[in-house]
C-alpha positions in Angstrom: 12.5 -17.5 9.6 11.2 -14.2 8.1 11.3 -10.4 9.7 9.2 -7.9 7.8 11.0 -4.9 6.9 8.9 -1.1 6.8 10.7 1.9 4.6 9.3 5.1 4.6 10.5 8.6 3.1 11.4 11.2 6.1 11.2 14.3 4.3 14.3 17.1 5.4 14.9 21.0 4.7 10.9 21.5 4.6 10.5 24.4 3.1 7.1 27.0 3.3 4.4 26.5 0.9 0.8 26.1 1.5 1.2 22.7 2.7 4.0 23.0 5.1 1.6 22.9 8.1 0.6 19.3 6.9 3.9 18.3 5.7 5.4 19.1 9.0 2.6 17.9 11.2 2.7 14.5 9.0 6.4 14.4 9.5 6.0 14.6 13.5 3.4 11.7 13.8 5.5 9.5 11.9 8.0 9.7 14.0 5.4 8.6 16.8 4.3 5.6 14.8 7.9 4.7 14.0 8.3 4.4 17.4 5.4 2.0 17.7 5.9 -0.1 14.7 9.3 -0.8 15.7 8.6 -3.1 18.3 7.3 -5.3 15.4 9.1 -4.6 12.8 12.3 -3.5 11.5 11.7 0.3 10.7 13.9 1.9 8.2 13.8 5.9 7.2 15.5 7.2 3.9 15.7 10.6 4.4 14.6 13.0 1.1 14.9 16.5 0.2 11.1 18.3 0.4 11.5 19.2 -3.2 11.6 15.7 -4.1 8.5 14.4 -2.6 6.5 14.6 -5.7 8.8 12.2 -7.5 8.6 9.7 -5.0 4.7 10.6 -4.0 5.8 11.3 -0.6 4.6 7.8 0.3 7.3 4.6 -0.2 4.5 2.4 -0.6 4.3 3.6 -4.1 8.0 3.6 -4.4 8.8 -0.2 -3.8 6.7 -3.3 -4.0 8.1 -7.2 -3.2 6.9 -9.6 -5.8 8.0 -13.6 -5.4 11.4 -13.5 -6.9 12.3 -9.4 -7.0 11.7 -6.3 -5.7 10.7 -3.4 -7.8 12.1 -0.2 -7.1 10.3 3.1 -8.7 13.3 4.4 -11.6 15.0 6.1 -12.7 18.0 4.9 -10.3 21.7 4.9 -11.2 22.4 1.8 -8.7 21.1 -0.4 -11.6 22.8 1.0 -14.4 25.9 -0.9 -14.5 23.9 -4.0 -15.0 22.7 -2.6 -18.4 25.7 -0.6 -19.0 26.9 -3.4 -21.6 23.7 -3.7 -23.1 22.3 -0.2 -23.5 25.7 1.9 -24.2 25.2 5.7 -23.0 22.4 4.7 -20.6 24.2 6.8 -17.8 23.4 9.7 -20.1 19.5 8.9 -20.2 19.4 8.7 -16.3 22.5 11.0 -15.2 21.5 12.3 -12.0 19.3 10.0 -9.9 20.9 8.1 -7.1 18.4 7.5 -4.4 19.0 5.9 -1.3 15.9 3.6 -1.0 17.9 0.8 -3.0 20.9 1.1 -1.0 18.6 0.8 2.0 16.8 -2.0 1.0 20.5 -4.0 0.6 21.4 -2.7 3.8 18.3 -4.1 5.4 19.8 -7.8 4.5 17.5 -8.1 1.0 19.8 -10.6 -1.3 17.2 -11.5 -3.7 16.6 -9.6 -7.1 16.3 -5.8 -7.1 15.0 -4.2 -10.3 13.6 -1.3 -11.5 9.8 -0.8 -12.4 7.3 2.1 -13.2 4.4 0.0 -12.8 5.8 -3.3 -10.8 7.1 -0.7 -7.8 3.5 1.3 -7.7 2.7 -0.8 -4.3 -0.9 0.8 -3.7 -2.1 -0.7 -7.4 -1.8 -4.1 -5.7 -2.6 -5.8 -2.1 -0.6 -9.2 -1.7 -2.1 -12.4 0.3 -0.4 -16.1 0.9 -3.0 -17.3 -1.6 -3.8 -14.5 -4.0 -2.7 -11.5 -4.7 -5.3 -8.0 -5.7 -4.5 -5.9 -8.6 -6.4 -3.0 -10.0 -8.6 -3.8 -12.8 -6.8 -1.2 -15.3 -4.3 -4.0 -16.0 -6.8 -6.9 -17.0 -7.5 -5.0 -20.6 -4.1 -6.9 -21.4 -4.0 -10.6 -21.5 -0.2 -10.4 -21.5 0.0 -7.8 -18.8 -2.2 -10.1 -16.7 0.2 -13.4 -17.7 3.2 -11.2 -16.5 1.8 -10.3 -13.0 0.6 -14.0 -12.6 4.2 -15.1 -13.4 5.7 -12.2 -11.1 3.0 -13.1 -8.2 3.6 -16.7 -8.1 0.0 -17.0 -7.1 -3.6 -16.0 -8.6 -3.9 -12.6 -9.4 -7.4 -11.2 -9.3 -8.9 -8.0 -10.6 -10.8 -5.1 -8.1 -12.0 -1.6 -8.8 -10.5 1.2 -6.5 -13.2 3.3 -5.5 -11.4 5.7 -2.9 -8.2 6.3 -5.1 -10.0 6.4 -8.6 -7.4 8.5 -10.6 -4.6 6.6 -9.1 -6.3 3.2 -8.9 -4.7 2.5 -5.5 -6.9 -0.8 -4.5 -5.2 -1.0 -0.9 -7.6 2.1 0.0 -10.5 -0.3 -0.3 -9.3 -3.4 0.6 -6.9 -5.2 3.1 -6.1 -9.1 3.4 -5.8 -10.6 7.1 -4.2 -14.1 6.0 -4.0 -15.0 9.9 -7.6 -15.5 9.8 -8.5 -15.8 6.5 -10.2 -12.6 6.3 -10.6 -9.9 3.5 -12.1 -6.4 4.6 -13.3 -4.3 1.8 -15.4 -0.8 2.0 -17.8 -2.1 -0.4 -21.1 -3.1 1.3 -21.7 -6.5 0.0 -25.6 -6.6 0.5 -26.0 -3.3 -1.3 -26.1 -2.2 -5.0 -27.8 0.3 -7.1 -29.3 -1.0 -10.3 -28.0 0.4 -13.7 -30.8 1.9 -14.8 -30.7 4.9 -11.9 -27.4 5.7 -13.6 -26.7 7.9 -15.8 -23.0 10.0 -16.0 -20.2 8.1 -17.5 -18.6 8.0 -13.8 -20.9 6.6 -11.8 -21.3 3.6 -14.7 -17.9 3.2 -14.4 -18.3 2.9 -10.6 -21.1 0.8 -10.7 -19.5 -1.4 -13.2 -16.7 -1.7 -10.8 -19.0 -2.5 -7.8 -20.5 -5.9 -9.6 -16.9 -6.6 -11.0 -15.3 -6.4 -7.4 -17.9 -8.2 -5.6 -17.6 -11.0 -8.5 -14.1 -11.5 -7.5 -14.7 -11.1 -3.6 -17.1 -14.0 -4.0 -14.8 -16.1 -5.6 -12.2 -15.5 -3.2 -15.1 -16.8 -0.4 -15.7 -20.0 -2.3 -12.4 -20.8 -3.5 -10.0 -19.7 -1.0 -12.6 -19.8 2.1 -11.9 -16.2 3.4 -14.5 -14.1 5.1 -15.1 -11.0 3.2 -16.2 -8.7 5.8 -16.7 -4.6 5.3 -14.2 -2.7 7.3 -15.8 -0.4 9.9 -13.9 2.9 11.0 -14.8 4.7 14.2 -16.6 8.0 13.6 -14.8 9.4 16.9 -12.5 12.2 16.5 -8.9 10.9 17.9 -7.6 13.1 20.3 -4.1 12.1 20.4 -3.9 13.7 16.5 -1.8 16.9 16.6 -3.9 18.8 15.0 -7.1 17.7 16.7 -9.6 17.3 14.4 -11.2 14.6 12.9 -8.2 12.0 11.2 -8.6 12.0 7.5 -6.9 9.0 7.0 -8.5 5.6 5.9 -8.1 2.9 8.7 -8.4 0.1 5.9 -5.2 1.2 4.3 -3.6 -0.9 7.0 -0.2 -2.8 7.7 -0.2 -6.5 8.9 2.0 -8.2 11.0 2.1 -12.0 12.8 -1.0 -12.0 14.8 -1.5 -8.4 14.6 -2.9 -5.6 12.7 -1.6 -1.6 12.5 -4.4 1.1 11.8 -5.2 4.4 11.9 -8.9 4.2 12.9 -10.9 1.0 13.7 -14.6 0.5 14.9 -15.0 -0.6 18.8 -17.2 -3.5 17.1 -14.8 -4.6 14.3 -11.9 -4.5 16.3 -13.4 -7.1 19.2 -14.1 -9.0 16.6 -10.3 -9.4 15.3 -9.2 -9.6 19.0 -12.1 -12.3 19.5 -10.2 -14.6 16.8 -6.7 -14.0 18.1 -5.8 -10.8 16.4 -3.7 -7.9 18.3 -5.2 -4.4 16.8 -2.7 -1.7 17.1 -4.1 1.8 16.8 -1.7 4.6 15.6 -3.8 7.9 15.3 -2.8 10.6 12.4 -4.3 13.6 11.4 -2.2 14.9 8.5 -2.1 12.1 5.7 -3.7 13.3 2.3 -7.4 11.8 2.0 -7.6 8.0 1.7 -4.3 7.2 2.9 -3.4 5.6 6.1 -0.5 3.6 7.4 0.1 1.6 4.6 0.5 4.2 2.0 3.1 5.5 4.1 5.4 2.2 4.4 7.0 0.0 1.8 7.5 -3.4 3.0 9.8 -6.1 2.4 10.1 -9.8 3.9 13.4 -11.2 4.1 14.0 -14.8 4.9 16.9 -15.7 6.7 18.3 -19.3 6.9 
């Protein structure tokens, strides 16, 4: 028996700043999201000080990632130091103060597997795990040893894709989602449209063009080798009156969560919702209006699956 657990950071002692309204609005919206998600998952909140949010990227997705045999958590974390104290004398002087609650909450949730610090391996936005394969940002694929390391940790094929929404952070989960229950891979790419390279001139446009070409190649391979339906994710253009600021949500519905026979999204086109429901997938819409541009539910929540005997 398996159960998925979700983890998010809950900011406390929010101080006045130019970002205060957004942060407070998001905090209230996420409390309501927790209530909805808790009907399907075990939801854990980890309080962190407002001034620490930059260190933890505000979103738990980029502080923890579960691979085949281990969960990697963003370092530095004193909870791990006892494992290395005999190997690296004086290591407590390197990381003297940090003792975050995230690793402890993962243990309290019942995870008994390997828990390790990892700066890159914990950056969940750069990886999208599926049952048959793992998508990873293409920035790792310039180093053959890095690719071999990813393959070993994933225990399945790791395939490169380009991030179009989060270029600076290479967070591919803003552009791709895997719904294994119906063998569907969603993307922000229009698979039938591509501009000719001769029409481009600036370096960024050329890089994006190359990313489109290479990502389409990867998606085509997944379709042929794994039998997945590759579809462009469609979002509704209508504003959600439920959002607390009454504006168009600046979130990304493709940045979604999956559960057994269900997806959880902030925005979906009615036609896409009908397609999913026809194939037996429950679609749960949880409106948000205060996330940072490009982010959705998946960014906010880190996740692990715990297998109980």
